[in-house]
TITOR-880142 format. One line per 8 residues: number of its first residue (from 1); their letters; for each residue x, y, z negated of C-alpha. Coordinates in Angstrom, 3 decimals, padded with zeros to 6 digits, m for minus. Layout:
residues N
NUM = a = X,Y,Z; ...
end
This chain:
residues 382
1 = pelpfllq = m025.217,m084.367,001.861; m027.443,m084.189,004.905; m026.990,m081.918,007.881; m030.616,m081.044,008.657; m030.976,m081.749,012.317; m033.867,m079.393,012.352; m031.329,m076.639,012.803; m033.973,m073.961,012.346
9 = fvlkhkef = m032.070,m072.270,009.555; m029.185,m071.620,011.961; m030.903,m071.311,015.322; m033.387,m068.711,014.032; m030.544,m066.170,013.918; m029.874,m063.926,016.911; m026.195,m064.817,017.082; m026.961,m068.552,017.448
17 = ahlrevkm = m030.151,m068.322,019.534; m028.231,m068.964,022.769; m027.471,m072.482,021.488; m031.132,m073.554,021.431; m032.197,m076.429,023.646; m035.416,m074.547,024.514; m035.111,m070.770,024.396; m038.400,m070.235,022.568
25 = fpnalnph = m037.914,m072.797,019.809; m035.276,m072.741,017.032; m035.701,m076.493,016.371; m033.120,m078.272,018.469; m029.584,m077.661,019.570; m028.461,m077.669,023.214; m026.207,m080.750,023.222; m024.372,m079.811,026.423
33 = keesralv = m022.632,m076.684,025.189; m019.107,m076.911,023.838; m020.076,m074.210,021.346; m022.923,m076.370,019.952; m020.385,m079.012,019.027; m018.125,m076.409,017.477; m021.062,m075.160,015.361; m021.856,m078.678,014.117
41 = kamidqvm = m018.157,m079.293,013.430; m017.939,m076.072,011.393; m020.988,m077.090,009.332; m019.547,m080.554,008.690; m016.230,m079.019,007.602; m017.979,m076.623,005.220; m019.922,m079.436,003.560; m016.843,m081.658,003.370
49 = alhedlkw = m014.852,m078.862,001.744; m017.337,m078.927,m001.149; m017.421,m082.721,m001.495; m013.934,m084.191,m001.375; m014.469,m087.848,m002.159; m017.408,m088.598,000.125; m018.115,m092.083,001.445; m021.167,m091.213,003.556
57 = fhigcdev = m022.296,m088.129,005.439; m025.858,m087.793,006.720; m025.728,m086.092,010.102; m029.514,m085.768,010.409; m030.923,m086.326,013.914; m034.608,m086.788,013.084; m037.595,m085.468,015.009; m035.527,m083.950,017.767
65 = yylgegee = m038.536,m082.630,019.642; m037.810,m080.844,022.931; m034.460,m082.568,023.375; m034.134,m082.942,027.140; m036.375,m079.991,027.952; m033.651,m077.357,028.301; m032.338,m076.386,031.728; m028.978,m078.146,031.361
73 = skqwlqqq = m030.665,m081.271,030.018; m033.088,m081.329,032.954; m030.159,m081.252,035.367; m028.377,m083.959,033.393; m031.527,m086.114,033.434; m031.751,m085.908,037.231; m028.507,m087.810,037.552; m028.782,m091.534,038.110
81 = dntpeklc = m029.628,m093.765,035.122; m029.765,m090.829,032.691; m032.697,m090.871,030.234; m033.751,m088.799,027.204; m032.809,m091.824,025.048; m029.271,m091.800,026.423; m029.061,m088.047,025.889; m030.019,m088.505,022.246
89 = lshikava = m027.570,m091.389,021.786; m024.727,m089.503,023.436; m025.296,m086.540,021.129; m025.388,m088.799,018.041; m022.190,m090.385,019.315; m020.509,m087.003,019.785; m021.387,m085.816,016.251; m020.489,m089.165,014.669
97 = scvassyp = m017.164,m089.231,016.529; m016.461,m085.732,015.269; m016.935,m086.982,011.679; m014.878,m090.109,012.354; m011.911,m088.268,013.886; m011.630,m085.659,011.108; m012.701,m087.852,008.181; m011.861,m091.498,008.963
105 = tvtpivwd = m012.960,m092.781,005.534; m016.476,m091.306,005.838; m019.402,m093.207,007.391; m022.043,m091.089,009.161; m025.719,m091.823,008.471; m028.576,m090.882,010.854; m032.350,m090.816,010.458; m033.698,m093.769,012.401
113 = dmlrgise = m036.852,m092.384,014.032; m035.126,m091.460,017.285; m033.765,m095.027,017.445; m036.950,m096.976,016.611; m038.359,m097.002,020.131; m035.068,m097.609,021.924; m034.480,m101.122,023.234; m031.926,m103.360,021.565
121 = etlaesgv = m029.958,m103.533,024.789; m029.684,m099.753,025.170; m028.705,m099.362,021.514; m026.086,m102.099,021.691; m024.561,m100.671,024.893; m024.424,m097.116,023.537; m021.663,m097.807,021.030; m023.691,m095.941,018.383
129 = pqlvqpmi = m024.144,m098.985,016.075; m020.382,m099.129,015.520; m020.284,m095.479,014.457; m023.278,m094.851,012.171; m025.648,m096.424,009.646; m029.374,m095.815,010.299; m031.621,m094.597,007.475; m035.142,m095.944,007.900
137 = wdyaadld = m037.616,m093.455,006.458; m041.228,m093.928,005.474; m042.972,m091.983,002.728; m046.419,m093.598,002.866; m048.045,m095.385,m000.063; m049.178,m098.160,002.291; m046.048,m098.544,004.394; m046.043,m101.581,006.673
145 = vegkvhlv = m043.624,m104.013,005.000; m043.562,m106.546,007.828; m042.933,m103.864,010.464; m040.018,m102.517,008.429; m038.480,m105.968,007.997; m038.611,m106.439,011.794; m036.953,m103.054,012.232; m034.133,m104.015,009.848
153 = ekyrrcgf = m033.612,m107.238,011.833; m033.621,m105.330,015.128; m030.937,m102.911,013.904; m028.919,m105.849,012.635; m029.061,m107.556,016.059; m027.952,m104.336,017.806; m024.726,m104.262,015.853; m025.429,m101.871,012.962
161 = skvwfasa = m023.435,m103.156,010.000; m025.726,m101.762,007.290; m029.036,m099.892,006.993; m030.418,m097.459,004.424; m033.998,m096.858,003.302; m035.486,m093.443,002.516; m038.457,m093.032,000.175; m039.925,m089.861,m001.336
169 = fkgatgvn = m040.505,m088.923,m004.986; m041.983,m085.499,m004.167; m043.250,m083.814,m001.032; m044.791,m085.797,001.825; m048.347,m085.618,000.440; m049.340,m082.093,001.498; m047.539,m079.114,002.945; m048.608,m076.770,000.128
177 = qsltligh = m048.965,m079.389,m002.605; m048.189,m077.950,m006.034; m048.560,m081.014,m008.302; m047.037,m084.435,m007.681; m049.322,m087.454,m007.501; m047.041,m090.026,m009.106; m049.151,m093.003,m007.986; m048.567,m092.271,m004.303
185 = hlknhlqw = m044.800,m092.185,m004.706; m044.706,m095.191,m007.035; m046.595,m097.284,m004.447; m044.158,m096.113,m001.759; m041.237,m097.421,m003.832; m042.963,m100.711,m004.649; m043.447,m101.249,m000.885; m039.770,m100.530,m000.242
193 = lkvasnsp = m038.862,m103.107,m002.912; m040.882,m105.663,m000.908; m039.028,m104.696,002.285; m035.712,m105.108,000.443; m036.617,m108.528,m000.934; m037.685,m109.720,002.551; m034.576,m108.412,004.319; m031.235,m110.211,004.802
201 = advlegiv = m029.257,m109.928,001.569; m026.184,m108.062,002.787; m027.754,m105.611,005.206; m029.079,m102.955,002.789; m026.544,m100.284,001.819; m028.906,m098.318,m000.432; m032.061,m096.252,m000.775; m032.274,m092.483,m000.876
209 = ltgwqryd = m035.141,m090.903,m002.816; m035.967,m087.760,m000.881; m037.496,m084.812,m002.740; m038.837,m082.181,m000.382; m038.617,m078.487,m001.132; m040.659,m077.725,001.979; m041.740,m079.558,005.146; m039.476,m077.478,007.320
217 = hfsvlcel = m037.513,m074.251,007.207; m040.537,m072.080,008.059; m043.246,m073.711,005.926; m044.307,m072.860,002.366; m042.866,m074.449,m000.781; m044.324,m077.804,m001.807; m043.835,m079.203,m005.331; m041.051,m077.677,m007.382
225 = lpvaipsl = m038.393,m080.028,m008.756; m039.308,m079.647,m012.481; m042.922,m080.551,m011.639; m041.762,m083.791,m010.008; m039.237,m084.997,m012.590; m041.749,m087.467,m014.131; m042.352,m088.886,m010.638; m038.602,m089.194,m010.059
233 = avclqalk = m038.204,m090.983,m013.402; m041.024,m093.436,m012.642; m039.677,m094.182,m009.141; m036.086,m094.676,m010.341; m037.199,m096.976,m013.154; m039.358,m098.985,m010.742; m036.357,m099.441,m008.423; m034.003,m100.253,m011.278
241 = nggyseki = m036.359,m102.856,m012.754; m037.655,m104.254,m009.462; m041.239,m103.282,m010.313; m043.425,m101.278,m012.691; m045.157,m102.415,m015.867; m046.677,m101.084,m019.075; m043.325,m101.582,m020.797; m041.454,m099.550,m018.142
249 = kenvekll = m044.118,m096.843,m018.373; m043.559,m096.605,m022.140; m039.835,m096.371,m021.573; m040.257,m093.499,m019.095; m042.580,m091.700,m021.538; m039.954,m092.016,m024.242; m037.204,m090.674,m021.938; m039.330,m087.685,m020.871
257 = gmsnlete = m040.805,m087.022,m024.311; m044.326,m087.332,m022.901; m047.226,m089.006,m024.626; m049.374,m090.042,m021.676; m047.966,m090.451,m018.205; m050.793,m090.470,m015.667; m050.036,m092.086,m012.339; m053.460,m092.299,m010.723
265 = tfmstslg = m054.610,m088.749,m011.448; m052.768,m085.470,m011.910; m051.623,m085.103,m015.467; m053.636,m082.928,m017.769; m051.608,m080.078,m019.274; m048.680,m082.366,m019.762; m046.216,m081.492,m022.479; m042.822,m083.141,m022.365
273 = tfpgsnil = m039.396,m082.464,m023.844; m037.289,m082.936,m020.679; m035.547,m079.865,m019.191; m038.053,m078.010,m017.020; m041.099,m079.536,m018.716; m042.332,m076.038,m019.650; m042.522,m075.269,m015.918; m044.546,m078.441,m015.328
281 = tlvtqvsf = m046.993,m077.510,m018.097; m047.529,m073.964,m016.823; m047.726,m074.943,m013.137; m050.324,m077.553,m014.110; m052.407,m074.891,m015.894; m052.205,m072.534,m012.925; m052.976,m075.268,m010.381; m055.943,m076.625,m012.291
289 = ylkssvde = m057.541,m073.562,m013.769; m056.445,m070.221,m012.309; m058.387,m070.198,m009.056; m061.333,m072.118,m010.509; m061.756,m069.808,m013.514; m061.546,m066.662,m011.355; m063.960,m068.090,m008.767; m066.324,m069.108,m011.557
297 = llernryv = m066.463,m065.489,m012.746; m066.583,m063.769,m009.359; m068.676,m066.166,m007.323; m070.874,m068.001,m009.804; m071.549,m065.509,m012.590; m074.973,m064.055,m011.765; m074.194,m060.701,m013.338; m071.257,m060.244,m010.988
305 = tgwfspyh = m072.963,m061.596,m007.870; m076.217,m059.787,m008.633; m075.179,m056.471,m010.157; m071.537,m055.946,m009.164; m071.364,m057.113,m005.571; m068.914,m055.668,m002.999; m071.688,m053.153,m002.146; m071.863,m051.928,m005.754
313 = rkrriihp = m068.108,m051.963,m006.191; m067.502,m049.837,m003.145; m070.006,m047.235,m004.411; m068.965,m047.584,m008.044; m072.484,m048.289,m009.246; m073.125,m050.426,m012.289; m075.910,m050.798,m014.832; m074.263,m050.148,m018.248
321 = iimhhfqp = m076.175,m052.954,m019.993; m075.140,m055.490,m017.347; m071.555,m054.356,m017.709; m071.483,m055.556,m021.323; m072.494,m059.001,m020.131; m069.292,m059.676,m018.254; m066.663,m056.985,m018.705; m065.259,m058.546,m021.924
329 = davsllsk = m065.023,m061.938,m020.156; m063.208,m060.443,m017.176; m060.755,m058.525,m019.360; m059.962,m061.480,m021.609; m059.565,m063.839,m018.639; m057.154,m061.377,m017.037; m055.041,m060.976,m020.167; m054.964,m064.746,m020.699
337 = wnavvqdl = m053.696,m065.380,m017.159; m051.237,m062.504,m017.255; m049.666,m064.082,m020.342; m049.464,m067.548,m018.741; m047.981,m066.105,m015.558; m045.402,m064.108,m017.506; m044.314,m067.276,m019.315; m044.112,m069.157,m016.034
345 = qaameqvf = m042.164,m066.369,m014.367; m039.629,m066.354,m017.223; m039.315,m070.166,m017.188; m038.857,m070.258,m013.411; m036.262,m067.503,m013.431; m034.076,m069.712,m015.613; m033.765,m072.328,m012.879; m034.702,m070.775,m009.551
353 = hkctveew = m033.366,m068.046,m007.357; m035.438,m064.851,m007.485; m036.786,m065.312,m003.959; m038.151,m068.774,m004.815; m040.011,m067.407,m007.833; m041.385,m064.549,m005.743; m042.563,m066.883,m002.995; m044.221,m069.342,m005.378
361 = meenvhps = m046.025,m066.542,m007.229; m047.221,m064.881,m004.014; m048.531,m068.189,m002.698; m050.070,m069.694,m005.825; m050.794,m066.929,m008.315; m051.292,m063.542,m006.683; m054.400,m064.254,m004.571; m056.542,m065.139,m007.602
369 = lqklqevv = m054.887,m062.779,m010.064; m055.267,m059.815,m007.714; m058.983,m060.547,m007.207; m059.461,m060.562,m010.963; m057.359,m057.414,m011.479; m059.375,m055.579,m008.799; m062.698,m056.417,m010.463; m061.429,m055.175,m013.820
377 = ddldka = m060.133,m051.969,m012.149; m063.430,m051.461,m010.305; m065.331,m051.841,m013.567; m063.223,m049.079,m015.101; m063.835,m046.810,m012.114; m067.554,m047.549,m012.116
end
């Protein structure tokens, strides 16, 4: 489990707002308050209660923007030798110590981005390397292998016993991405394999394949899990086999019950037999064709643009002959999409909470479907 250090989901609430580092922003926690520590402790205890036999616990700590900008932090930073780096390290130390004292058999993990720029000397002196394992994250298809190997060596010299890598099998390619580009994620994993093979043998504890539901607590949904299962399968097989080949591709296709696994383009209406594959098929149809087919009718059909413009629609004027040219098309397009959307809704409701289905539909389906519905309604009125 990971404790998202972007504590937006907690700090957005009125009753926790007083624990923000900066009053306006629900991103970061004020590390100076006793109550902040109690909150983190309570969250750790709740997660631990659900997972008894844990060996590792990810305490988050990435992208702690605005840390050091609160009033108490500013005062703390005015004292001699205090720096934002030390503030960050002391907070990591406090949270890690909290895990260590209550759960001595559990090793805390932290995201490494707050540590990357800190000098070896400062890291070594902080005592943090003895308490946590850093997780080096990079989700790019062209990640810098040499730079990562140097980073692993740096962490090793500072006293960290082990490091982790973090890749991504979905998310990371666009905040409102609806289909997963397998090629991007496959390349990311192949780069991580290179980093692993160029790193000291005993330093790597493992790799975590992250799969993003959204970029942060307030952003829209990116790819749904069922849509990304083929990507997950490809990435896991690449890691397991130390590379990717035609033979591995065939194996993945067999496991997923898919006939042609595209990695360089988005898959055409991809049928598979794995659980959730119906969602992938329907999401693919919607993503490829819903908006484009509605736009084609409303913006590029000359009968609509010429004889049923917003001006005509508002006044309910239409030439009856013209109407016959496109009303049947509009009606059949609408009933086709309504059927697809109903199927998708039913398939999604089997695996997702109602609010997730509602959000995905409002974001990805409603804008186009409503435009089409309104034209059909306006035709009736006219």
